[in-house]
C-alpha positions in Angstrom: 82.7 102.3 46.8 81.2 105.3 44.9 80.5 108.6 46.6 78.6 111.3 44.8 79.7 114.8 45.7 78.2 118.1 44.4 80.3 121.2 44.9 79.1 124.8 44.5 81.6 127.5 44.7 80.5 131.2 44.8 83.1 134.0 44.4 81.4 137.4 44.5 83.7 139.4 42.2 82.6 141.8 39.4 83.2 140.3 36.0 84.9 143.4 34.6 87.0 144.0 37.7 90.7 143.7 37.3 92.9 141.8 39.7 94.4 144.9 41.2 90.8 146.2 42.1 90.3 143.2 44.4 90.3 143.9 48.1 93.8 143.9 49.3 94.5 141.2 51.9 97.9 140.0 52.8 97.0 136.3 52.7 94.8 136.3 49.6 97.3 134.3 47.4 98.1 131.9 50.3 94.5 131.1 51.0 93.8 130.6 47.3 96.8 128.3 47.0 95.7 126.3 50.0 92.1 125.8 48.7 93.6 124.7 45.3 95.9 122.2 47.0 93.1 120.6 49.1 90.7 120.3 46.1 93.4 118.7 44.0 94.0 116.1 46.8 90.4 115.3 47.2 89.1 115.4 43.6 90.9 113.4 40.9 91.6 115.2 37.6 91.2 114.1 34.0 94.1 113.4 31.8 94.1 117.1 30.7 94.8 118.1 34.2 91.4 119.6 34.9 88.7 118.4 37.2 85.6 117.3 35.3 82.7 119.8 35.1 84.7 122.3 37.3 85.5 125.9 36.3 89.1 127.0 36.9 89.7 128.6 40.3 91.9 131.2 38.5 88.9 132.5 36.6 87.4 135.7 38.1 84.0 134.7 36.7 81.1 133.5 38.9 81.6 129.7 39.1 79.0 127.0 39.7 80.5 123.6 39.2 79.2 120.1 39.9 80.9 116.7 40.1 79.5 113.2 39.9 82.5 110.8 40.1 84.2 107.9 42.1 86.6 109.2 44.8 87.6 105.9 46.3 91.2 106.6 45.6 91.3 110.1 47.0 94.0 110.6 49.5 92.8 111.5 53.0 95.8 110.9 55.2 99.5 110.8 54.8 101.4 109.7 57.9 105.1 110.2 58.7 106.0 106.9 57.0 104.4 108.2 53.8 101.9 105.4 53.7 99.0 106.6 51.6 95.5 105.9 52.9 92.4 106.4 50.7 88.9 107.3 51.6 87.7 103.7 50.9 90.4 102.3 53.2 89.7 104.9 55.9 85.9 104.2 56.0 86.4 100.4 56.1 88.3 100.7 59.4 85.0 101.3 61.2 81.6 99.6 60.8 78.6 101.5 62.1 75.2 99.8 62.0 74.0 102.7 59.9 76.5 101.7 57.3 74.4 98.6 56.6 71.1 100.5 56.5 70.1 100.2 60.1 68.0 103.3 60.9 68.2 103.2 64.7 65.4 105.7 64.8 62.8 103.9 66.9 60.6 103.7 63.9 62.0 101.0 61.6 62.7 98.5 64.4 61.4 95.4 62.5 63.7 96.0 59.4 66.5 97.1 61.7 66.7 93.8 63.6 66.6 91.8 60.4 69.7 93.6 59.1 71.4 93.3 62.5 70.8 89.5 62.6 72.1 89.2 59.0 75.3 91.0 60.0 75.6 88.9 63.2 75.5 85.7 61.1 77.8 86.4 58.2 80.5 88.7 59.6 82.5 87.0 62.4 85.1 88.8 64.6 83.7 92.3 64.1 83.6 95.5 66.2 80.3 97.4 65.6 79.7 101.0 66.5 76.4 102.4 67.8 75.9 106.1 67.3 73.7 108.1 69.6 70.5 106.2 68.7 67.6 104.0 69.6 68.0 100.3 69.6 65.2 98.3 67.8 62.3 97.7 70.0 58.7 96.5 70.0 56.2 98.2 72.4 59.0 99.8 74.3 60.9 96.4 74.8 64.3 96.2 73.2 64.8 93.2 70.8 67.6 90.8 71.6 69.5 89.8 68.5 70.6 86.3 67.5 73.7 84.7 68.7 76.5 85.8 66.4 78.8 83.5 64.5 82.0 84.9 65.9 83.5 87.3 68.4 81.4 90.5 68.3 82.1 93.7 70.2 79.4 96.4 70.3 80.6 99.9 71.2 78.3 102.7 71.9 79.5 106.1 70.8 76.9 108.0 72.7 73.7 107.3 74.6 72.0 104.1 73.5 68.3 104.2 74.2 66.3 101.1 75.0 69.4 98.8 74.8 68.5 95.1 75.2 69.2 93.7 78.6 69.4 90.3 80.4 67.5 90.9 83.6 68.4 89.1 86.8 65.7 89.9 89.3 66.0 86.9 91.7 66.4 87.8 95.4 66.2 91.5 94.6 69.5 91.5 92.6 68.0 93.7 89.8 71.1 93.6 87.5 70.0 94.4 83.8 73.2 93.4 81.9 73.2 94.7 78.3 72.6 91.7 76.1 73.4 92.0 72.3 73.5 88.3 71.8 75.2 85.4 73.5 78.9 86.1 74.1 78.8 89.7 72.6 81.0 92.1 74.6 79.6 95.6 74.8 81.1 98.9 75.8 78.4 101.5 76.6 78.5 105.1 77.8 75.8 106.5 80.0 73.8 103.3 80.1 73.8 101.9 83.6 77.0 103.6 84.6 79.5 106.1 83.2 81.3 103.4 81.3 79.9 99.9 81.3 81.7 96.7 80.1 79.2 93.8 79.7 78.8 90.4 78.2 76.1 87.7 78.7 76.9 84.1 78.1 73.3 82.9 78.3 72.6 79.7 76.3 74.6 79.0 73.2 78.1 79.9 74.4 80.2 78.6 77.3 82.6 80.3 79.6 85.4 78.3 78.1 85.3 80.5 75.0 88.3 82.3 76.5 86.8 85.7 76.0 87.3 87.9 79.1 84.9 90.8 79.5 87.8 93.1 80.3 91.5 92.3 80.4 94.5 94.3 81.4 98.0 92.9 81.0 101.4 94.5 81.6 104.9 93.1 81.4 107.6 94.8 83.6 110.9 94.0 81.9 113.1 97.0 82.1 115.5 98.5 84.6 113.8 101.9 84.0 110.8 101.0 86.2 110.5 103.4 89.2 110.6 102.2 92.8 113.2 101.3 95.4 113.1 98.6 98.1 110.3 99.4 100.5 108.5 101.9 98.2 105.8 101.4 95.6 107.1 100.9 92.0 105.3 99.7 89.0 101.5 99.5 89.5 99.3 97.6 87.1 96.0 99.2 88.2 95.7 102.0 90.7 92.2 103.0 92.0 92.4 105.9 94.4 89.3 107.6 95.8 89.1 110.0 98.7 86.3 110.4 101.3 86.4 114.1 102.1 85.7 115.6 105.5 82.1 116.7 104.5 81.1 113.3 103.0 78.0 111.7 104.3 77.0 108.1 103.5 79.1 105.3 102.3 82.0 105.2 99.9 83.3 101.9 98.6 86.7 101.9 96.8 85.9 98.8 94.8 82.6 97.0 95.0 82.8 93.5 93.6 79.5 91.6 93.5 79.1 88.1 92.2 75.7 86.5 92.6 75.6 82.7 92.2 72.2 81.5 91.1 73.2 78.2 89.4 72.6 74.6 90.4 75.8 72.9 89.4 77.3 69.7 90.6 80.6 68.7 92.3 83.4 70.6 90.7 81.2 73.3 89.2 82.8 76.0 91.2 81.7 79.7 91.6 84.6 81.8 92.7 84.1 85.5 93.4 87.7 86.6 93.8 90.6 84.6 92.6 94.2 85.9 93.2 96.9 83.8 91.7 100.6 84.7 91.8 103.3 82.6 90.1 106.7 82.9 91.7 110.1 82.4 90.1 113.0 84.3 91.4 114.3 85.6 94.7 112.1 88.7 95.4 110.0 88.8 98.5 106.4 88.0 97.4 103.0 88.8 98.8 99.8 87.4 97.3 97.6 90.0 99.1 98.3 93.0 101.4 95.6 94.9 103.2 96.5 98.0 105.2 94.5 100.4 107.3 96.3 103.5 108.6 94.6 105.6 111.2 95.9 109.1 110.6 94.5 110.7 113.8 93.3 108.7 116.8 89.9 109.4 118.5 89.0 108.3 122.0 86.4 105.6 122.3 83.9 107.5 124.3 81.8 105.7 126.9 79.0 108.3 126.2 76.2 107.2 124.0 76.5 110.2 121.8 77.5 108.3 118.7 79.9 111.1 117.7 83.3 109.9 118.8 82.6 106.1 118.8 84.1 104.6 115.7 84.8 101.0 114.5 87.7 100.1 112.3 87.9 96.7 110.6 90.8 95.6 108.5 88.9 92.6 107.2 85.3 91.4 107.6 84.2 88.0 106.4 80.4 87.2 106.5 79.1 83.8 105.9 75.3 83.4 106.0 74.0 79.8 105.6 71.5 77.4 107.0 71.0 73.7 107.8 73.1 71.3 109.8 76.7 70.3 108.8 77.8 66.8 108.0 77.2 64.8 111.2 80.6 63.3 110.9 82.1 66.7 111.4 81.1 66.6 115.1 84.1 64.3 115.7 86.1 64.4 112.5 87.3 67.9 111.4 88.1 66.6 107.8 84.4 66.0 107.2 83.2 69.6 107.2 81.6 70.9 104.0 81.5 74.6 105.1 84.8 76.2 105.8 85.1 79.9 106.8 88.9 80.0 106.2 90.6 77.3 104.3 94.4 77.1 103.8 95.2 74.4 101.3 99.0 73.8 101.5 100.7 71.7 98.9 103.6 71.4 96.5 102.4 73.9 93.9 104.1 73.3 90.6 106.9 71.1 92.1 105.3 67.8 91.1 103.7 64.9 92.9 104.1 61.3 93.9 102.3 58.0 93.3 102.4 54.5 94.9 101.3 51.4 93.1 99.6 48.4 94.6 102.9 46.7 95.4 104.0 49.8 97.4 106.5 51.0 94.8 106.9 54.8 95.0 107.3 57.0 92.0 108.2 60.7 92.0 106.7 62.8 89.1 109.0 65.8 89.2 108.0 69.0 87.3 110.3 70.1 84.5 111.0 73.5 86.2 112.8 71.7 89.1 114.4 68.9 87.3 118.2 68.7 86.7 119.2 69.8 83.2 122.6 69.5 81.5 124.6 72.6 80.6 122.1 74.9 82.3 122.7 78.1 84.2 121.4 77.9 87.8 121.0 80.9 90.1 122.7 80.8 93.5 120.7 78.8 96.0 118.3 77.7 93.3 116.7 74.3 94.2 116.1 71.2 92.2 114.4 67.9 93.1 116.0 64.5 92.4 114.5 61.1 93.2 116.6 58.3 94.6 116.2 54.7 93.2 113.3 54.0 95.6 111.3 57.0 94.2 111.9 59.2 97.2 112.4 62.9 96.1 115.3 64.8 97.6 116.0 68.6 97.4 119.4 70.0 96.3 120.5 73.7 96.1 123.1 75.2 93.7 126.2 77.3 94.3 129.1 78.2 92.0 132.4 76.6 92.7 133.8 80.1 93.0 131.0 81.4 95.2 132.1 84.0 97.8 129.7 84.3 100.8 130.9 87.9 101.5 130.2 89.3 98.0 127.4 86.9 97.1 129.0 86.4 93.7 129.0 84.8 91.2 125.2 84.8 90.8 125.0 81.9 88.5 126.9 78.7 87.5 126.4 76.1 84.8 125.8 72.4 85.3 127.8 69.7 83.6 127.0 67.9 80.4 126.0 64.7 82.1 124.0 63.9 85.2 126.3 63.7 88.3 126.3 60.8 90.8 123.8 62.0 93.4 124.4 61.3 97.1 121.1 61.2 98.9 122.1 62.3 102.4 121.8 65.5 104.3 124.6 68.0 103.6 126.2 65.8 101.0 128.0 67.8 98.3 128.1 66.9 94.6 130.2 68.5 92.0 128.5 69.1 88.6 130.4 71.2 86.1 130.9 74.7 87.6 128.1 74.0 90.1 128.2 72.5 93.6 125.0 70.8 94.7 124.2 70.4 98.4 121.6 68.0 99.6 118.9 69.3 101.9 117.4 65.9 102.6 114.1 64.4 101.7 111.7 66.8 99.9 109.4 68.8 102.1 107.2 71.8 101.3 107.5 73.7 104.6 105.2 76.5 105.6 106.8 78.3 108.5 103.9 80.2 109.8 100.2 80.3 109.1 99.0 83.2 111.2 101.7 85.7 112.2 100.8 88.8 114.2 103.3 91.6 114.8 103.3 95.3 115.3 105.3 98.4 116.2 105.4 97.8 120.0 108.4 99.6 121.5 108.0 99.8 125.3 111.6 100.8 125.7 110.9 104.0 123.9 107.5 104.6 125.4 105.5 103.7 122.3 103.3 100.8 123.3 100.9 98.9 120.9 98.6 96.4 122.5 96.1 93.8 121.3 93.2 93.0 123.5 92.3 89.5 122.2 93.9 87.6 119.4 90.9 85.2 119.0 87.5 85.3 120.6 84.1 83.7 120.2 80.9 85.6 121.2 77.6 83.8 121.0 77.8 80.8 118.8 77.4 77.3 120.2 80.5 75.1 119.8 79.3 71.6 119.0 82.7 70.0 118.5 85.8 71.8 119.9 87.4 75.2 119.8 90.6 73.6 118.5 90.5 70.2 117.0 93.9 68.6 116.3 92.8 65.0 116.4 93.6 64.5 112.7 96.9 66.4 112.8 99.9 64.5 111.4 103.3 65.1 113.0 106.8 64.7 111.7 108.0 61.5 113.5 111.5 63.0 113.9 110.5 65.8 116.2 108.8 66.1 119.6 105.1 66.7 119.1 104.0 70.0 120.6 100.4 71.3 120.6 101.1 74.7 122.1 104.1 76.5 123.5 103.8 79.0 126.4 106.2 81.2 128.2 106.7 81.6 132.0 104.1 83.5 134.0 101.5 82.8 131.3 98.3 81.2 132.4 95.1 79.6 131.2 92.1 81.4 132.7 89.6 78.7 133.5 87.0 81.1 134.9 86.8 84.3 132.9 83.3 84.7 131.4 83.6 88.1 129.8 83.0 90.0 133.0 85.6 91.9 135.1 84.5 90.0 138.2 85.2 86.7 136.6 88.7 87.6 135.3 91.7 85.6 136.5 89.9 83.8 139.2 91.2 80.3 138.4 94.6 80.1 136.6 96.6 77.2 135.4 100.1 77.6 134.0 103.8 77.8 134.7 104.9 80.3 137.4 108.6 81.4 137.4 108.6 81.4 141.2 106.7 78.1 141.9 106.6 75.9 138.8 103.5 74.4 137.3 100.6 75.6 139.5 96.9 75.9 139.8 96.1 79.2 141.4 92.9 80.4 143.1 92.1 84.1 143.6 91.0 85.4 147.0 87.4 85.8 145.7 87.3 82.0 145.1 89.1 80.6 148.1 87.6 83.0 150.7 90.9 84.3 152.1 92.7 87.5 151.7 95.4 86.3 149.3 95.7 83.9 146.4 96.4 80.3 147.1 98.0 77.4 145.2 96.2 74.1 146.0 98.3 72.3 143.5 101.9 72.8 142.2 104.9 70.9 140.8 108.3 72.5 141.2 111.1 72.1 138.7 112.9 69.8 141.2 110.0 67.3 141.0 108.4 68.1 144.3 104.6 68.0 144.2 102.5 70.2 146.4 98.9 69.3 146.8 96.4 70.4 149.4 94.4 67.2 149.3 94.1 64.1 147.2 91.2 61.8 147.1 91.5 58.4 145.5 88.5 56.3 144.5 85.9 58.7 145.8 83.4 60.0 143.3 81.9 62.5 145.8 85.3 64.4 145.7 85.2 64.7 149.5 88.1 63.8 151.7 86.3 61.1 153.6 87.5 57.9 151.9 89.7 55.7 154.0 92.0 55.1 151.1 92.8 58.8 150.7 96.4 59.9 151.2 96.2 63.4 152.8 98.9 66.0 152.7 97.9 69.0 154.7 99.8 72.3 154.6 97.6 75.2 155.8 94.8 73.6 154.0 92.2 76.1 155.2 94.3 79.1 154.7 95.2 79.5 158.5 98.7 79.7 159.9 98.5 77.2 162.8 97.3 74.1 160.9 99.4 71.0 161.3 101.4 69.4 158.6 101.5 65.7 157.8 103.8 64.3 155.3 105.4 61.1 154.0 109.1 61.4 153.3 111.2 58.8 151.4 114.9 58.0 151.7 117.1 55.4 150.0 116.0 52.7 152.4 112.7 53.6 153.9 109.6 55.7 153.9 108.9 57.6 157.2 105.9 59.4 158.5 106.3 62.9 159.9 103.9 65.2 161.8 105.0 68.8 162.3 108.5 67.6 161.4 108.4 64.9 164.1 109.6 61.5 162.8 106.8 59.0 163.7 108.7 56.1 162.3 109.2 54.3 159.1 106.7 52.4 157.1 107.7 48.8 156.4 106.4 46.2 154.1 106.3 42.6 155.3 106.9 39.7 153.0 106.8 35.9 153.2 109.6 34.3 155.3 112.6 33.3 153.1 113.3 29.7 152.4 117.1 30.3 152.5 119.5 33.0 153.4 120.0 33.8 149.7 116.3 34.1 148.8 115.5 37.1 146.6 115.0 40.3 148.5 115.7 44.0 148.7 117.6 45.7 151.5 115.3 46.7 154.3 112.6 44.1 153.7 111.4 42.3 156.9 109.5 39.0 157.5 108.6 36.8 160.5 107.1 33.5 161.5 106.4 31.8 164.9 110.2 31.0 165.3 112.2 33.7 163.7 112.4 37.4 162.8 114.0 37.9 159.3 115.6 41.0 157.8 117.1 41.5 154.3 120.5 43.3 155.0 121.6 43.4 151.4 120.3 42.3 148.0 119.4 38.6 148.3 121.0 38.3 151.8 118.8 37.4 154.8 119.6 37.4 158.5 117.4 35.9 161.2 117.0 35.9 165.0 115.0 33.6 167.2 112.2 34.8 169.3 112.8 35.1 173.1 111.2 32.2 175.2 110.6 34.3 178.2 107.0 34.5 179.3 105.4 37.9 179.8 
């Protein structure tokens, strides 16, 4: 590289003046020495030690000197490591479009775009700088350059006027992304935001190019990181904005907008936010935490003044769609295509299993959880081992010398050869300095899907309440509120759909109004048992009634029971009626059937009306099958079973009445 430099130095000093007649300044010699040193660094000298065509700085004469020479090797920087950089090296660090003759003046647009396209084609993996300038345009429309041959980054060093854009105007989106060619990443200042990072992958480049628009990576691997348990420590990215007291309008901390306008096929996913966290270690881990802290509470005024009424949402999910769902979803919950919240629970990176046509099972265990020889294992670290049938089992490690009080040692080393595994719960296997304990067949347990807790402390007077955990407002439910018809249960445990505590009821009447609250309740009462309770507003009496209840002792209380009567009225002759103050009065009679070990007896107002017997066919012998208490008769004898398979008989009297 050749740079032509012309220097003119004017020193206004009389030719006949002597050095002692010069104006006296304390730093004259120092200034002159500094200038001399800088010039010697920048301008190379001839073999004679003088710069070409340059008068000596020591001469008191009027000096006019010029230079036309190559200064590629002039020293421009000298860093602490004493690495010499030259002007040529320094200028080659940066490539401005003006360095290749691009005018960027809004006049030479046609020639500018030709030079830009030439650079794009022949210089891959390049960062190009745009000074404060005009991008090439035709009739006020910026020209989009060709697709580059490599990874290009365009960085604007000032305002870029008429930058090319990739407009997205469908559905009122209006997002003009700066477009300097397919796959070109651009960093602009003052374009459509204070700082804008952009890239358009329009036609000739795919998203699999592995070029993120922006990337921030940080590795925390030092004991010097701040933070204690329970307090924030290392933060990768911190965005903190404040809505002041006098703010009006909306402030959004982070606004993430992703518009999907493509028509892909199955598996062509569009994901707006993807949070992935890989876990190895023993720290508590959260994939996502959302917190809202209300510093000062305000009363929810019933007045319609709009001043003190506020709404606070910790999370809002909106799903706008149209058209019917898969018709099979009306009875099969696995057939839905649209899911508002979807928890996909699996094995993660543990591995997977396969079964061939013959039913043979094979466990494909991931390398991270396989047993390895002569390997250090952390305390309670788990591995997966398959038995000869292909069934995976889980084992955890502890050192032979492990002390439960101290929690030490932390690690232990496995043996040089695989131990003889015992596939049974709580079996213990010695392996080098490690003790493996079997946890049984492999499971990937998820203890809780939705957990809700708070700072409720009624014993101290600080009470936190939740009005409703789940509610539905106006949507039609065309299948079921809860559908567990496809749920699979562990065959070794009792299947439980829901678990409730005492004095907790299902409200079968509440309709969102105060008048309809708690009118018909069904649940377990600590004083009665399982009961169906009616409020006074329903049964028409002063107090609540219990028309149906089952006590813990097994006694059943029922006001009335109709069998085989579709009209639900107590008129059928087959009805068995148990009446106990059925209409709420205090003087109604009671009718009951009471059983004992040998008979069933009818009572009215606690008066024994006699037993109810069942007649059978007369026995053929005294040892015919029977149960004690059974009776039979014919025209000669009366028969009675006095014990199991033992009959007695007596003849009828011959007296005439």
